[in-house]
C-alpha positions in Angstrom: 1.0 -7.8 24.8 -2.7 -10.4 25.6 -4.4 -7.3 23.7 -5.0 -3.9 22.4 -7.8 -1.1 22.4 -7.6 1.7 20.2 -10.8 4.5 20.6 -11.0 7.6 18.5 -7.8 6.8 16.7 -9.3 5.4 13.3 -11.1 8.2 12.5 -11.0 11.8 10.5 -7.4 10.8 8.6 -5.8 10.3 12.0 -4.2 6.8 11.4 -5.0 4.6 8.3 -5.2 0.6 8.3 -1.8 0.4 7.8 -1.5 0.7 11.6 -3.5 -2.7 11.8 -0.1 -4.1 11.0 1.8 -2.8 14.1 -1.2 -3.9 16.3 -0.9 -7.7 15.3 2.7 -7.5 15.7 2.9 -6.6 19.0 0.0 -8.6 20.3 0.2 -12.0 21.6 -1.6 -15.3 20.2 -4.6 -15.7 21.2 -4.7 -11.7 22.2 -8.1 -9.5 21.1 -7.3 -6.1 19.3 -10.5 -3.8 20.2 -10.7 -0.8 18.1 -13.1 1.7 16.6 -13.2 3.1 13.1 -15.3 5.6 11.9 -18.1 3.9 9.4 -17.6 6.9 6.8 -13.9 6.0 6.8 -14.4 1.6 7.0 -14.9 1.6 3.2 -13.4 4.8 2.0 -10.1 4.5 3.4 -9.4 1.0 3.3 -10.3 -0.2 6.5 -13.0 -3.1 5.0 -10.4 -4.3 2.4 -7.6 -4.5 5.2 -9.8 -6.5 7.4 -10.8 -8.8 4.5 -7.3 -9.3 4.0 -6.3 -10.7 7.2 -3.9 -13.4 7.4 -6.5 -16.3 7.8 -4.9 -17.1 11.2 -6.4 -13.6 12.7 -10.1 -13.1 11.9 -12.7 -10.3 12.7 -15.3 -11.7 15.5 -17.2 -8.7 15.8 -18.4 -5.4 14.3 -21.1 -3.3 15.9 -21.9 -0.2 14.8 -22.4 2.8 17.4 -22.7 6.4 18.0 -19.7 8.3 18.6 -21.5 11.6 20.3 -24.6 10.2 21.4 -26.9 13.1 22.3 -24.0 15.4 20.8 -24.7 18.1 18.5 -22.6 20.0 15.8 -21.2 18.9 12.9 -20.4 15.6 14.0 -23.4 14.5 16.1 -24.7 12.1 14.2 -21.0 10.0 13.6 -21.0 6.5 14.2 -18.1 4.2 14.5 -18.0 0.3 14.1 -16.4 -1.5 17.5 -14.2 -4.3 15.9 -12.8 -7.1 17.9 -10.3 -9.0 16.1 -8.5 -12.4 17.6 -5.0 -13.1 16.7 -4.4 -16.6 16.1 
């Protein structure tokens, strides 16, 4: 697989950082993985540590914080996510 995209998965307890191993397994060398990770869960649920511990041949190439529900209302109206790109060597 040349790349993978996941949005809305790495959020309020759905999928943990261990799923990154499977994404890296199925993406070909040179491929890019684009995922969004809820910012509240980024450090608290181990995503920050997992990305820091990536194989040196893989690297985080971008991380941008974005609103999830721009213009929304309710309990999660101010939630944000990190959209993260990872290149597999």
